N, C-alpha and C positions, 0 to 999 in steps of 0.2 A: 381581826384576831392576830394580825401581824403586828410584831413590835415596831414602833415607829423608827428605832434606830436601824431597822433593816430596810427601810424605804428610801429610795434615791430618786428624786425628781430629776429627769433628764428632759429638757425642753427640746422643741423642734429647733433646728438650726440650719445653717448653710455654711459652705466653705467661704469664709469671709475673705480669704486672700485672692479669691478668683475676682471679686468685685473692686479690687484695687489694682489689679494688673492692667497695664495699658492695652487697648485694643485698637485696630486700625478703622473700625467702623466709625462713620460719620452720620449720626442721626439726623441732623438738620439737612444735610445733602440728600440723603436717602429719601426723605418725604418731601423734598422741594420747599423747605422752610428757610426763611431768611437766616443768615449766619448770627446775627445777634439776638434772635427772638428767644422768649422765654417758653419753657415746654413744661405743661403738667402731663403727668404720665399715670395711666392705669394700666394694669397688667392682670389678665385672668379671663377665662373662657366665659362666653356669655350664659348666664343663668339668671333667673328671677332673684336669687338672692344678691347677686352683684349690684343690682340697681342702678345700671348705666343710665337709665332714662333721668334718674335724679342727678347722677353726675354730670350728664351733659347740660341740663338746665342750671345746675349750680355753676358750672364753668362758663356758661353764657353770661349769667349775672356778674360773675366775678371779673370776667375779662372787659365787660362794658364796651365792647365793640373795639377794644384795642387790637390794631392789625398785628402787633408784634408779640401776640400771646396765643399759643396753641395748645390744644389738648389732643394727646395721642392715647388711644385705647388700643391695646394689643391683645388678641385673644381669639380662639376659635369661635366663630359664630357672631362676632361683634357687629358685622355688617348688618345685622338685624336693624340696627339703629339709623341706617341710611335715611329712612323715611322720616325720622325725626329731624335730622340734619336739613332735609328739604323743607319741612314745615318752619323751621326757625332760621331766619335769614342771618341772624347773628351766630349761627353755628358754622359759618363757612370755615373757621379754623379748627374744626373738630376733624380728626383724622381717625378713621377706622381701619385697623390692620390685622388680618386673621392671625398674625403672629410672628414673632422673630424667634430665633434660637442660638444657642451658642454665643459666640462672641457679639453677635448683632444685639442679642438681648442684654447681654452684660453692658455693652456699650450704650444701650438705650438707658439703663439704670444710671450710668455713670454721667451721662450727658443731659439727662433731664434736670430741671429745676425744683420741681415739687412732685412728690408721689401722693396720689389721691385714691382711695378705695372707699367708694360710696355704698358698701354693702348694707343690706338689712338682715343679713344671715350669714354666719360664718362658722367653721369650726376652729381651724387655726390656718389663717391664710399665709402661706409660704412667702408670697410676694411682699408681705410686709417686712419680713426678716430679710429678703433680698434687697429691698430698698434701703433698710437699715445698714446693711453691710456696704451698700455703695455710699453711704452718708448722706442720703437724701433726706430733707424734712419732709414730713408726712402729714396728710390730713386724712384721717380715718374716721369711721363711725364707731360709736360706743356699742360694739357687739363683740360676743365671744371670740377670743383669739387676738383681734385687733387691740382690745383693751388690756389684753395681758402683755402685749409687747410695746405699746405706745402709751406713754404717761403724758398727759395734758401739760403742755408748757415746758416739759422736760426734753422730750425727743420728737414731739410732733404736737398737732392739734387735734383734739377729739371732740366730735361734734354728734349729736343725736341722730340716729339713723332716719332717713326719709326727710330730714330738714333741709330744704334747698337754701334757705336764707342763711342758715348757720354755716353750712358748707361753703356757700359763696363768699361769706364773710372771712372764713378762715383762709380760703384760697387767696383772697384779695390781700390779706395780711401777709402772707408769705410771698406773694408777688410783688408788694410794695416794699417790703422791709427785708432787705438782704442779709443784715446783721442777725435778724431773728431766725431767718433760714440757716445760716451758717451755725449758729448756737444750737438749734435743734438738730441739725445733720450731724454736728460733733457729738451730741448727746446719743444719737443712734449709733455711731460707730463705737462709742464707749460701751454702751448698753450690750 
C-alpha cells in the first residue's frame, strides 16, 4: 500500500575509499608465498553455505599443479578443511587462516589476483562488495546477493552453485587472462 515514489532502495555497501588506500601489509610474505605468485582469495567464516569444499576442489583443478598459484581462505573455522588438504596432494597451495582484520584484511583484498566465493546459499555477502571496492575480478556462484552484485562477464564470472568444473574453468580463465581480470576488476570499481 505504500506509493512507489516513497520507496528508496539503499543497497548494502562498503567504504570504498578504504580499499584504495595503501597499507603496509605484505600478503605474500605473511603467508610464505613466492613474491610473483598469483593468489585466489576467499573470505568468510566457515558454514555449510560457503561450500569451501567445492572451492578447494575447483581451485585444485584450476591450478593444475602450478606451483605459483595459491588459494587463501580467510575466516573463522576454515581450518575444518585441513583434512581435505591432507587428502588432496594437489592442495598443497591451499592456505587456511582463521582470519585477518583491519589493514591486513584490506591488504589481502588489494594484493590478491582473484576473489572466489563458492557459496551454495547467501543473503548478501558483504565480502563480494569489499572485493569489488578493491577492484578484484571475481568468480561467484549464482546465488542470492552474489548475483545481485556481480553481472557475468561485466564485473566477474558467475557459475552455478556446486559446479566444480564450471568454477575451475572460470578461475583458470582469470588466472590465464590478465586483460580479462583487469577489465572485470575495473567493472567492479565502477559498479
